C-alpha positions as a Markdown table, in Angstrom:
| # | Residue | x | y | z |
|---|---|---|---|---|
| 1 | Met | -43.3 | -52.4 | 132.5 |
| 2 | Asn | -46.0 | -50.2 | 133.4 |
| 3 | Asp | -44.3 | -47.2 | 133.4 |
| 4 | Gln | -41.6 | -48.0 | 130.4 |
| 5 | Lys | -45.1 | -48.6 | 128.2 |
| 6 | Gln | -46.4 | -44.9 | 129.1 |
| 7 | Asp | -43.2 | -43.6 | 128.7 |
| 8 | Leu | -43.8 | -44.9 | 125.0 |
| 9 | Lys | -47.0 | -43.8 | 124.3 |
| 10 | Thr | -45.8 | -40.5 | 125.6 |
| 11 | Lys | -43.9 | -39.6 | 123.2 |
| 12 | Glu | -45.5 | -41.0 | 120.6 |
| 13 | Glu | -48.4 | -38.5 | 120.6 |
| 14 | Ala | -46.3 | -35.7 | 121.3 |
| 15 | Pro | -45.7 | -35.4 | 117.8 |
| 16 | Asn | -49.2 | -35.3 | 117.1 |
| 17 | Thr | -49.4 | -32.8 | 119.9 |
| 18 | Thr | -47.5 | -30.5 | 117.9 |
| 19 | Gln | -48.6 | -31.3 | 114.7 |
| 20 | Gly | -52.3 | -30.5 | 115.8 |
| 21 | Ala | -51.4 | -27.2 | 117.8 |
| 22 | Gln | -49.7 | -26.2 | 114.7 |
| 23 | Thr | -52.9 | -26.5 | 112.6 |
| 24 | Asn | -55.1 | -25.2 | 115.0 |
| 25 | Ala | -52.7 | -21.9 | 115.1 |
| 26 | Trp | -53.3 | -21.4 | 110.9 |
| 27 | Lys | -57.0 | -22.1 | 111.4 |
| 28 | Arg | -56.9 | -19.0 | 113.6 |
| 29 | Leu | -54.6 | -17.1 | 111.8 |
| 30 | Leu | -56.5 | -17.6 | 108.5 |
| 31 | Ala | -60.1 | -16.8 | 110.5 |
| 32 | Lys | -58.8 | -13.2 | 111.0 |
| 33 | Lys | -60.7 | -11.2 | 108.4 |
| 34 | Trp | -57.5 | -9.4 | 107.9 |
| 35 | Val | -55.2 | -12.5 | 106.4 |
| 36 | Phe | -56.4 | -12.5 | 102.8 |
| 37 | Pro | -56.9 | -8.9 | 102.0 |
| 38 | Ala | -53.0 | -8.9 | 103.4 |
| 39 | Thr | -52.2 | -11.4 | 101.4 |
| 40 | Tyr | -53.2 | -10.2 | 98.2 |
| 41 | Met | -51.8 | -6.4 | 98.7 |
| 42 | Ala | -48.0 | -7.7 | 99.1 |
| 43 | Ala | -48.6 | -9.8 | 96.3 |
| 44 | Ala | -49.8 | -7.3 | 94.3 |
| 45 | Ala | -46.9 | -5.1 | 95.2 |
| 46 | Ile | -44.6 | -7.6 | 94.2 |
| 47 | Ile | -45.6 | -7.8 | 90.7 |
| 48 | Leu | -46.1 | -4.4 | 90.3 |
| 49 | Thr | -42.6 | -4.3 | 91.3 |
| 50 | Leu | -41.4 | -6.8 | 88.9 |
| 51 | Met | -43.0 | -5.1 | 85.9 |
| 52 | Trp | -41.7 | -1.8 | 86.9 |
| 53 | Val | -38.1 | -3.3 | 87.3 |
| 54 | Tyr | -39.1 | -5.5 | 83.7 |
| 55 | Gln | -40.2 | -1.8 | 82.3 |
| 56 | Asp | -37.1 | 0.5 | 83.0 |
| 57 | Ser | -34.8 | -1.9 | 81.6 |
| 58 | Gly | -36.6 | -2.3 | 78.8 |
| 59 | Lys | -36.7 | 1.5 | 78.1 |
| 60 | Ser | -33.0 | 1.5 | 79.0 |
| 61 | Lys | -32.2 | -1.4 | 75.9 |
| 62 | Ile | -34.2 | 0.9 | 73.2 |
| 63 | Ala | -32.6 | 4.0 | 74.4 |
| 64 | Asp | -29.4 | 1.7 | 74.5 |
| 65 | Asn | -30.4 | 0.6 | 70.4 |
| 66 | Thr | -31.5 | 4.2 | 69.3 |
| 67 | Gln | -28.4 | 5.7 | 70.8 |
| 68 | Val | -26.2 | 3.6 | 68.5 |
| 69 | Gly | -28.3 | 3.6 | 65.5 |
| 70 | Leu | -27.7 | 7.9 | 65.4 |
| 71 | Asp | -24.1 | 7.5 | 65.8 |
| 72 | Ser | -24.0 | 5.2 | 63.3 |
| 73 | Ser | -26.6 | 7.0 | 60.7 |
| 74 | Lys | -24.3 | 10.1 | 61.2 |
| 75 | Gln | -21.1 | 7.9 | 60.5 |
| 76 | Thr | -22.6 | 6.8 | 57.6 |
| 77 | Val | -24.6 | 10.8 | 56.5 |
| 78 | Thr | -21.0 | 12.2 | 56.9 |
| 79 | Asp | -18.7 | 9.3 | 55.5 |
| 80 | Asn | -21.2 | 10.1 | 52.0 |
| 81 | Val | -21.1 | 13.5 | 52.0 |
| 82 | Ser | -17.8 | 15.1 | 53.6 |
| 83 | Gly | -15.4 | 12.1 | 51.8 |
| 84 | Pro | -12.1 | 12.6 | 49.7 |
| 85 | Asp | -13.5 | 10.6 | 47.9 |
| 86 | Ala | -17.4 | 11.4 | 47.1 |
| 87 | Val | -18.8 | 11.3 | 44.0 |
| 88 | Ala | -21.8 | 12.6 | 42.6 |
| 89 | Val | -24.2 | 10.0 | 41.3 |
| 90 | Asn | -26.2 | 12.0 | 39.1 |
| 91 | Ser | -24.0 | 13.6 | 37.3 |
| 92 | Pro | -24.8 | 14.7 | 34.3 |
| 93 | Ala | -23.4 | 13.5 | 30.9 |
| 94 | Glu | -20.8 | 15.9 | 29.2 |
| 95 | Thr | -21.9 | 17.5 | 25.9 |
| 96 | Met | -20.6 | 18.5 | 23.0 |
| 97 | Ser | -19.4 | 22.3 | 22.2 |
| 98 | Trp | -18.3 | 23.8 | 18.8 |
| 99 | Pro | -14.0 | 23.1 | 18.5 |
| 100 | Phe | -13.4 | 26.7 | 18.4 |
| 101 | Lys | -14.0 | 29.7 | 20.9 |
| 102 | Asp | -16.7 | 32.1 | 19.7 |
| 103 | Arg | -18.4 | 30.8 | 16.7 |
| 104 | Asn | -19.7 | 34.5 | 16.2 |
| 105 | Glu | -16.1 | 34.9 | 14.3 |
| 106 | Leu | -16.7 | 31.8 | 12.2 |
| 107 | Glu | -18.6 | 31.2 | 8.5 |
| 108 | Val | -19.0 | 27.8 | 7.8 |
| 109 | Val | -17.5 | 28.1 | 4.3 |
| 110 | Met | -18.9 | 23.9 | 3.7 |
| 111 | His | -21.3 | 21.7 | 5.1 |
| 112 | Tyr | -22.0 | 17.7 | 5.9 |
| 113 | Phe | -23.2 | 16.0 | 3.2 |
| 114 | Asp | -26.9 | 15.1 | 4.7 |
| 115 | Ser | -28.3 | 12.6 | 1.7 |
| 116 | Lys | -32.2 | 13.8 | 2.6 |
| 117 | Ala | -31.0 | 17.5 | 1.5 |
| 118 | Ser | -32.2 | 19.0 | -1.3 |
| 119 | Asn | -30.3 | 18.5 | -4.7 |
| 120 | Glu | -28.4 | 21.8 | -4.3 |
| 121 | Val | -27.5 | 21.3 | -1.0 |
| 122 | Arg | -25.8 | 18.3 | -1.6 |
| 123 | Gln | -24.3 | 19.2 | -4.5 |
| 124 | Ala | -22.7 | 22.3 | -2.4 |
| 125 | Ala | -21.5 | 19.6 | 0.2 |
| 126 | Met | -19.1 | 17.5 | -2.2 |
| 127 | Val | -15.9 | 18.1 | -2.3 |
| 128 | Glu | -13.4 | 17.8 | -5.5 |
| 129 | Tyr | -9.8 | 16.4 | -5.7 |
| 130 | Gly | -8.2 | 15.7 | -9.1 |
| 131 | Asp | -11.0 | 13.7 | -11.2 |
| 132 | Thr | -12.9 | 12.9 | -7.9 |
| 133 | Phe | -16.1 | 14.6 | -5.9 |
| 134 | Thr | -16.7 | 12.9 | -2.4 |
| 135 | Pro | -19.4 | 12.8 | -0.4 |
| 136 | His | -18.3 | 15.6 | 2.5 |
| 137 | Val | -18.2 | 14.1 | 6.3 |
| 138 | Gly | -17.5 | 17.2 | 8.2 |
| 139 | Ile | -18.4 | 20.6 | 8.8 |
| 140 | Asp | -15.6 | 23.3 | 7.1 |
| 141 | Tyr | -15.3 | 26.5 | 9.7 |
| 142 | Ala | -13.3 | 29.5 | 9.0 |
| 143 | Arg | -12.6 | 33.5 | 9.9 |
| 144 | Asn | -14.1 | 35.8 | 7.7 |
| 145 | Asp | -10.9 | 37.9 | 7.2 |
| 146 | Lys | -8.9 | 33.7 | 6.3 |
| 147 | Gln | -6.2 | 34.2 | 9.9 |
| 148 | Pro | -5.8 | 31.3 | 11.3 |
| 149 | Phe | -7.6 | 30.5 | 15.3 |
| 150 | Asp | -7.7 | 28.2 | 18.2 |
| 151 | Val | -9.1 | 24.8 | 18.1 |
| 152 | Leu | -10.6 | 23.4 | 20.9 |
| 153 | Ala | -11.3 | 19.7 | 22.0 |
| 154 | Ala | -15.1 | 19.7 | 21.7 |
| 155 | Met | -15.5 | 17.6 | 24.8 |
| 156 | Ser | -12.5 | 15.5 | 27.4 |
| 157 | Gly | -11.2 | 12.5 | 26.1 |
| 158 | Lys | -7.9 | 11.0 | 24.7 |
| 159 | Val | -5.9 | 11.7 | 22.0 |
| 160 | Thr | -5.5 | 8.4 | 20.0 |
| 161 | Ala | -4.1 | 9.5 | 15.9 |
| 162 | Val | -1.9 | 12.7 | 15.7 |
| 163 | Glu | -0.7 | 12.3 | 11.5 |
| 164 | Lys | 0.5 | 14.4 | 9.6 |
| 165 | Asn | -1.2 | 13.5 | 6.0 |
| 166 | Pro | -0.1 | 14.2 | 3.0 |
| 167 | Val | -4.1 | 15.1 | 1.4 |
| 168 | Val | -5.8 | 16.4 | 4.6 |
| 169 | Gly | -3.2 | 17.7 | 6.5 |
| 170 | Asn | -2.4 | 17.7 | 10.1 |
| 171 | Leu | -5.0 | 15.7 | 12.6 |
| 172 | Val | -6.5 | 15.3 | 15.7 |
| 173 | Glu | -8.6 | 12.7 | 16.8 |
| 174 | Ile | -9.8 | 12.7 | 20.5 |
| 175 | Thr | -12.3 | 9.3 | 21.9 |
| 176 | His | -14.5 | 9.9 | 24.3 |
| 177 | Ser | -16.3 | 7.7 | 26.4 |
| 178 | Asn | -19.3 | 7.7 | 25.3 |
| 179 | Gly | -18.0 | 6.2 | 22.2 |
| 180 | Leu | -18.2 | 9.0 | 19.9 |
| 181 | Val | -14.9 | 10.3 | 18.4 |
| 182 | Thr | -14.4 | 13.8 | 17.1 |
| 183 | Val | -11.7 | 14.3 | 14.2 |
| 184 | Tyr | -10.0 | 17.8 | 13.3 |
| 185 | Gln | -8.4 | 18.1 | 10.1 |
| 186 | Ser | -6.4 | 20.3 | 8.9 |
| 187 | Leu | -4.4 | 21.7 | 11.4 |
| 188 | Ala | -1.3 | 23.5 | 12.3 |
| 189 | Asp | 0.9 | 24.2 | 15.2 |
| 190 | Val | -0.3 | 20.7 | 17.1 |
| 191 | Lys | -0.2 | 21.0 | 20.8 |
| 192 | Val | -0.9 | 17.6 | 22.1 |
| 193 | Val | 0.0 | 13.9 | 21.4 |
| 194 | Lys | -1.0 | 10.5 | 20.9 |
| 195 | Asp | -2.6 | 9.3 | 24.3 |
| 196 | Gln | -2.4 | 12.7 | 25.8 |
| 197 | Gln | -5.6 | 13.1 | 28.5 |
| 198 | Val | -7.8 | 16.0 | 27.6 |
| 199 | Lys | -10.1 | 18.2 | 28.4 |
| 200 | Lys | -13.1 | 20.1 | 26.6 |
| 201 | Gly | -12.6 | 23.3 | 25.6 |
| 202 | Glu | -8.4 | 22.9 | 25.9 |
| 203 | Val | -6.5 | 24.3 | 23.3 |
| 204 | Ile | -5.3 | 21.1 | 20.5 |
| 205 | Ala | -3.6 | 22.7 | 17.2 |
| 206 | Gln | -4.6 | 26.3 | 15.4 |
| 207 | Ala | -6.6 | 26.6 | 11.7 |
| 208 | Gly | -4.6 | 25.6 | 9.3 |
| 209 | Arg | -4.6 | 24.4 | 5.5 |
| 210 | Ser | -4.6 | 21.2 | 3.5 |
| 211 | Glu | -4.1 | 19.8 | 0.4 |
| 212 | Met | -7.8 | 18.4 | -0.4 |
| 213 | Glu | -9.5 | 21.4 | 0.3 |
| 214 | Lys | -6.2 | 24.5 | -0.8 |
| 215 | Asp | -9.4 | 26.0 | -2.4 |
| 216 | Glu | -11.2 | 26.9 | 1.5 |
| 217 | Gly | -7.9 | 28.8 | 2.1 |
| 218 | Val | -7.2 | 28.5 | 6.8 |
| 219 | His | -10.0 | 27.0 | 8.3 |
| 220 | Leu | -11.4 | 23.5 | 10.6 |
| 221 | His | -12.5 | 20.3 | 9.4 |
| 222 | Phe | -14.4 | 19.2 | 12.4 |
| 223 | Glu | -16.5 | 15.5 | 11.8 |
| 224 | Val | -17.9 | 13.4 | 14.3 |
| 225 | Arg | -17.7 | 9.4 | 14.0 |
| 226 | Gln | -19.5 | 6.7 | 15.8 |
| 227 | Gly | -16.4 | 4.4 | 16.8 |
| 228 | Gln | -13.0 | 5.1 | 15.4 |
| 229 | Gly | -13.4 | 4.2 | 12.0 |
| 230 | Gly | -17.3 | 4.0 | 12.3 |
| 231 | Pro | -19.7 | 6.2 | 10.2 |
| 232 | Ala | -19.8 | 9.7 | 10.3 |
| 233 | Leu | -22.7 | 11.6 | 11.9 |
| 234 | Asn | -23.5 | 15.2 | 11.2 |
| 235 | Pro | -21.6 | 17.4 | 14.3 |
| 236 | Glu | -25.4 | 19.7 | 14.1 |
| 237 | Gln | -26.6 | 17.3 | 15.9 |
| 238 | Phe | -25.0 | 17.7 | 18.9 |
| 239 | Phe | -23.9 | 20.8 | 19.2 |
| 240 | Pro | -25.6 | 23.4 | 21.6 |
| 241 | Glu | -28.4 | 25.5 | 19.8 |
| 242 | Gln | -27.4 | 28.4 | 17.7 |
């Protein structure tokens, strides 16, 4: 019986003895001077390694994003500059030119009626037809030798009327994108038709005659209006400086 108790006591004390031995071993290890410096250096090395890995990963992501951005930018520039449908955003608006080729070959045979002009100038810009005097709402041009000449479209636009009028002769009306309408009367050999698109400087007819202004012979009557059927404007304000 005493032997059994002794064995049981020995077994119970064995684990405590093992734990005590492990504890004493750690105490002896920690008591050495080189333990803490070695532990600190190992921890620092681990931290530095993690920082290097993190930084390299970040640089790789930035490089990838930058490359993508450059590629996208180049694609955008290429599309905008060299695309087949590229259009200049700030392209200048088309200006009006003379409705004939050479201004030096022609003279004004009747001016536009300007209500602010002197009495003498206004009288010279009145058209007599029958027993009626009517203000002249355009400008008439003719050659010195009274020969025909090409009549040109003063601006690009759409032909909105082609008529043969017994009073003003053959007539062509062109409507332009800026809202202005140019009217050409006293024509011969008209070369355009209604709804046709014409370019600035394109020949639309030859100068001819009209019943209303038959005393002028072969000439061109040219008008500028603010919209179809709108008020007449002085064409000289739209022409380039002489």
